[in-house]
FIVOKE-912424 format. One record per residue: residue in one letter; z, x, y of N, C-alpha, C, CB in turn. Coordinates in steps of 0.1 Angstrom, whole numbers, plus 5000, padded with zeros to 4 digits. Glycine has a CB too. Layout:
BEGIN
aZXYZXYZXYZXY...
This chain:
BEGIN
m813167160521813167320522814567390513813267360542g813667460506814567520494815567600502813767620483m815367680514816567810511816967760526815968030507r818367780530818867690540817967800550820867670542p818367710561817667780577818267870580817667700590r818268000586818868120590818868110607818068260584v820568080603820468070625821468180631821267870635l820868250640821168400646821968350657819868500651i823468370656824268340672825068460674825468180672t825168430686825568570692827168570706823768640701r827768500702828368420709829868520704828068240706p830468620718831468710713832768650712831668810721g833768750705834868720701835268620695835268720708r837068550694837668460684836268310686839768410691r835468290696834868180702833768160691834268220717a833268270684831968250676832568200666830968390672l833168200657834068100650833767910649835668120657p833967860663833567710658832367680658834167600665l831467770669830267780668829467800651830067900678t830167910644830167960630829567800625831968040623r830867760624831567610617830467490620833367550626a829867510633829567400640828067370632829467440657i827767510628826167510626825567550606825567670638t827067570600827167560583827367410583828667650575a828067360591828167200586827067140582828667090597l825967220594824267150595823767180580822967230608g824267260572823467310558822667450562822267190553a823267540575821967610576823467720578820467560590e822567870576823567950575823368040590823568020560a824768080593825168150607825668300605826468060614i824368330611824768500610825368550625823368600606l826068610628826568650635826068770642827468650630l825568800651825068920657825869000669823768870662d826769090663827969140670827469250678829069180661i827169210690826669280701827069280715825569250702m828369200716829169190728830669200727828969060734r830969260732832869280732833369240744833469440732q834169180744835069180757836569250755835269010762e836969310766838469390766838769370778838469540763a840169320778840769330789841269430800841369300785l841069470814841269550818843169560818840469560829p843169740821844469700827844969680835844969730826e846269650837846869590852846669700861848569540852s845769630872845669740885846969660895843669730895q846969730909847669700920847169580922847569800932a845869560928845169440931845869350922843569450930m846069350906846369210898847869210903846169220879r848469280902849969260904850369170919850669430905n849469230929849469150942849169040945848969200948v848368980929848068810932848568710925846668770931w849068840914850168760900851568700912850968930883l852068770919853168770928853168690939853368900934d851668700943851468570957850668450945849868630976f850668420935850168320930850068190936850668320919d851468190941851968040940851667980959854068050933q850468080962849968080973848868020977849868160976f848068020961846567980960846667870959845668020951a846067760968845567630967844967590951844367610979k843567690948842567630937842467780929840667570945v842567760918842167900910840967840900843567980899v840067930901838667870895838467960883837367880905v838367950871838068020863836868010853838968030858v836468130851834668120845834568110831833568270848s835668150826834968160811836068180803833968290808p836268160787837768120779838268250782837768070759f837668350779838068440780838668540791837468450776a838768470799839268530817840368410814837668510837a840168310807841868210807842968260801841868080799e842168320794843068370782843768560786841868370765c843068600796843668720802844368650813842568850807l844168550821844868500831846468480827844268380835a846368390815847468300807848068400802847168190797e847668520794848968640798849668680804848968720799s848768660817849668770830850468700832849168810844l849768520836850868450842852368460834850268280843d851768430820853468430813854368540816853468430797r854368640820855068770823855368750834854568890821y854668710846855268690859855768540861854168720870w855468440856856268280863856268230849855168150877p857968250848858368160834857668030838860068140831q858367990850857667830850856567860861858867680856l855467810857854167780872854767740883853067660871p854067810893853967690905853267600908853867710915v853967470910853167370913852067360922853867290916g851567420928850567430941849267470935850967550954p848767530931847267560926846867490921846867660919q845467450920844767370917843867440907844267310928f843967400893842867460883841767410883843167470870y840467520883839067440879838867570868837667410894a837567500860837067550851835667510851837767520841v834767640847833267620840833467610829832167720842g832967490827832667440809834267400801831767600799r834467290790835067250787835567360779834667140783a835167470774835867530765837067630773834767600757t836667650783837567760797838667610797836167810821a838167510803839067430807840167350795838367350815e839667390782840667370772841667490769839967330761t841267600769842167720771842967720779841567820773l842667700790843967660801844667560799843567620813h844067490792844867380788846067410779844067280781e845567460770846767510756847467560759846467580746r846867710766847767810769849167790778846867900777l848367710788849367710804849767590806848567760820g848967490798849567340801849267260814850967350800v848067330819847467290831846667150834846767390835r846867090840845566990846844667070849845866900861v843167050843841767130847840867050852841067190836h840267090867838966980870837867100862838566940892v837166980856835867030850834866940860835666980832a833366990857832066910866832466790857830066990865a831566690864831766560855830766580844831466400863p831366470835830566440817828866460823830966210808g828166530815826666530815826366590826826066420814r826866660832825966740846826266920839826966700869g826766930824826267070820827767190821824767110833d827367270816828967380818828367490826829867470801t827767470838827467550849828167590860826867500854s827867670865828767700879828467630892828667860884e826767580892826267480899826767300897824767510894a826767270880827867180879829167180886828267170867l830067260884831767230894831267250908833367370890l830467340911830367350927829767200929829267490934s829267150923829266970928830466900926828366870920l831466910925832666850929832966800938833366890929p833566710944834066640960835266760967835166440956s835966790955836966850962836667010963838266820955l835867060959835267220964834267230973834767290952q833867110981832567110989832967151003831866970989a834467161006834967181017836567261015834867041026p836367361008838067391010837967501022838967460994n838067461033838667551048839667621044839267461062e839767721050840567841048841867791037841167891063q841367741027842167741017842067841005842167621014k842767931002843168020993842967990980844368040994v841268080977840868030968840868180953839367960975l841568190946841168250937840068260925841968260934l839268330921838368310910838468450901836768300917v838568390890839068510883837868490869840968490879a837568630867836468630860836468760851835268620869g835068800848834768940843834569040853833668950834v834169190850833169240856832269190858832869320853g831369230869830069200872829869030873829269280861g828668970863828368840864827968790876829368770860r827868640870827168560883828168570900827068340877s827368590908828468560920828268420929828368700930l827368340920826968230928828368150935826068130917l829168170925830768050927831068150938832468030911a831268240940831968330951830968340965832268490943e829668370962828968310977829368190981827468290977t829368090971828867900978830767900984828067700959l831567890973832967910981833067960995833868000974e832668050997833268191008832068101019832768431003t831368081018829868021024830767841034828367961005r830967781021831967691021833667721027831967661007g833567821033835167831043836167861035835667681051a836267891019837667931013837668091014837867880996r839168111018839468221016839368301002840368211020l838568371003838368410983838468560981836468370975t839668530973840268660961839568640949841968660955r838468720947837568740937838668870925835768800947l838868840911839968880904839168920889841268750904a838569070888837569070876839169120865835869220878l839469020856840369070842839869110834841168980834y838469120833838069200816836969260819837769100800r835969340810834769400813834169350795834869600818r832669360800831969290788831269400784830869160790i831169480773830769590766829569540754832069670761l827969570759827069600747827369670740826169640747v826969610724826869730716825669700709828069750707p824769780706823669820700823869700686823770010696p823069660680822769550667823169640656820969500664d823769610643823469670634822269700628824169640629d822469800619820669760608819869660602820769810595t820969620597820369460592820169340603821569390582s820869330616820669270632819369340632821869310647v818769450631817769510640816369440632817769700641r816469440617815669410609815569280612816069450597l816169220610816369020614815369020627818568930620l815569090637815169080648813769130653815969120652t813869250647811869310643811169220639811469420631q811669170626810569100617810868930620810769140599g811368910629811868750629811868660618811068670638d813068770609813268690596814268610600813568770583f814468480608815368380614814868260614815668410628d815268140614814768020620815268010634815167890612a816268020639816568000654817768110658817167840658l817368140669818468220673819168190688817968360672v820568120687821368090700821968150707822168030699v821568140718822068230731822768110745820168330737s823768190748824268100759825168180770825167980753s824568300771824468410780823668510787825068470777g823068460796821768570802821968730800821468540820e822768790800822968910795822768960785823768920795i823668830773823068900757821468830758824068820740l820968770762819468730762818668830766819168600770e819168880778818369020784818069170774819269080798y819269160766819669260760819169250744821169280763l819269140740818569160728817069110728819369090718a816469090740814969080741814469230741814569000754g815069270737814769480737814269500724816369600738w814669430716814969410697813769320695816669330689c813669230704812669170695811069140699813269050691t810669130686808869160685808469090691808069150672r807069030686805868890691806768800683803868890684a806368900667807568750660808668690661807968740650a809768770670810968690669810668610683812568780668l809968660690809768560703809368450704809068580711n808568450689807868330684809068170678806768410669q809868290677811068180670811768090677812168240664p812267960674812967880683814167960686813267750678l814167950702815367990708816167860714815168090719i817467890709818367780714819067840727819667730702v818967760740819967800751820767700756819467860763s821867740766822767660771822467570787823967770770s821567630791820867570805819667580808821367620815q819267520816817767530821817367690828817567410833r818867710835818567870841818367920831819567950850l818967960820818668030806817268060804819067950794a816967880803815467860799814567960803814867740803t814367930823813868020827813768160827814068000833l815168230823815168350820814468410805816568370820a814568320795814268330782812768320784814968230773g811768240792810568220792809868360801810368090797s810468430810810768540816810168650809811868550817l810968630800811268790788810368770778812968810780g809768630774808468650767808668550753808168830764f809968460757810668390744809468260745812768340745s809268200732808168080734808467960731807068090728a809267950721809667800717811167790723809667780698l811267740734812567720740812967620736812667720752h814767590735815267420735816467450738815267320720v816467370748817767370758818567280755817667340772a819967290749820967230743821867190755821567320731p822567100753823067020764824567020769822666890761g824467160769825867220773826267380763827167090770a827067440769827667520756828567500748828067610759m828967400742829967340736829467350721830267210742p830067400713829567410697828667300692830867410685a829167160695828767060691827067040700830066960693a827267090712825567070717824667170713825367070734l824767300710824167370704823867360693824567460704a824567300684824267300667823267200669825567250656a823467090679822466940677820867000680822766800691a820967100689819867210694819067240681820567360702v820067280675820067390664819567240650822167490663a819967160649819467070636818067020641820566930632e817867040659816366990659815467070661816066910668a815667190658814867300664814467300646815667470674c815567280636815467360626815067190616817167480623d814567110623813967000618815566940607812267040609l816866950610818166920598818666800604819567050598n817866720611818666620616819366550605817866520624g818466520594819266400581820766450581818466420561a821266570586822766630583823966570587822866750587d824666600580825966490585826366590592827166420575v827166520602827766630612828966560618826666680625d829966600613831266540618831466600633832566590607h830966500644831266550659832666560664830466450670d833666460656834766520658835266590663834966540654d835166700645835566780644834866930658835466770630l833566900662832666970663833267010681831066900658e834066940687833866900699834766980701833866760703k836067030691837167100694836467220701838067150679g835567260693835167440697835567440715832867490695
């Protein structure tokens, strides 16, 4: 393959960097489609109430790395020393790593091999019967309600707190050209919202190119949107997505430093 394979990635914010590095390490060219921004919401009275009573929550469930960053910033202001009561839970390892780095807390995540999904987290024994426990769910505006609904069904006294919003931005001219011409070798998407949005610019040529997604749920959505060459990565971490890119682009001979990639 004379030309380096061109891989389009869609991860928002700073989290695009480790994924870009992981894909470049394969010998591919990584191009970021800058189509989603994440913006912290201004502090509301509802947020202040939660921060002041933070020590009363038995469990704090955080859904994304950006939610973890917003949470850490607020807690730094209100609690110079964190209360010992709340147990932290994270959807996905990147979210857990952000919480651990920023707050120094122990974080519960789904068992290895279960994937970085809400369903995997909900299978933890300690979340089966949160009867009458106060549980805080930290997320963005909108998003999936599976976590909230399931925890409430299981008896938790749930507070759902949105700390940021996601803003979809139209792709620039270069990105539109790549998508309409299918002028790429793989597209990497780990968000349903981004996948549905992108599909609007994808022609038949683009829908036939390899699409790497991070869960079976996204693969099902992708199939319904008309994507036909699906590759399901074993999770949303950079190493997992890069491994699926290597397979899709036939780059398996590439020398990948897995230790480095796991840090993403």
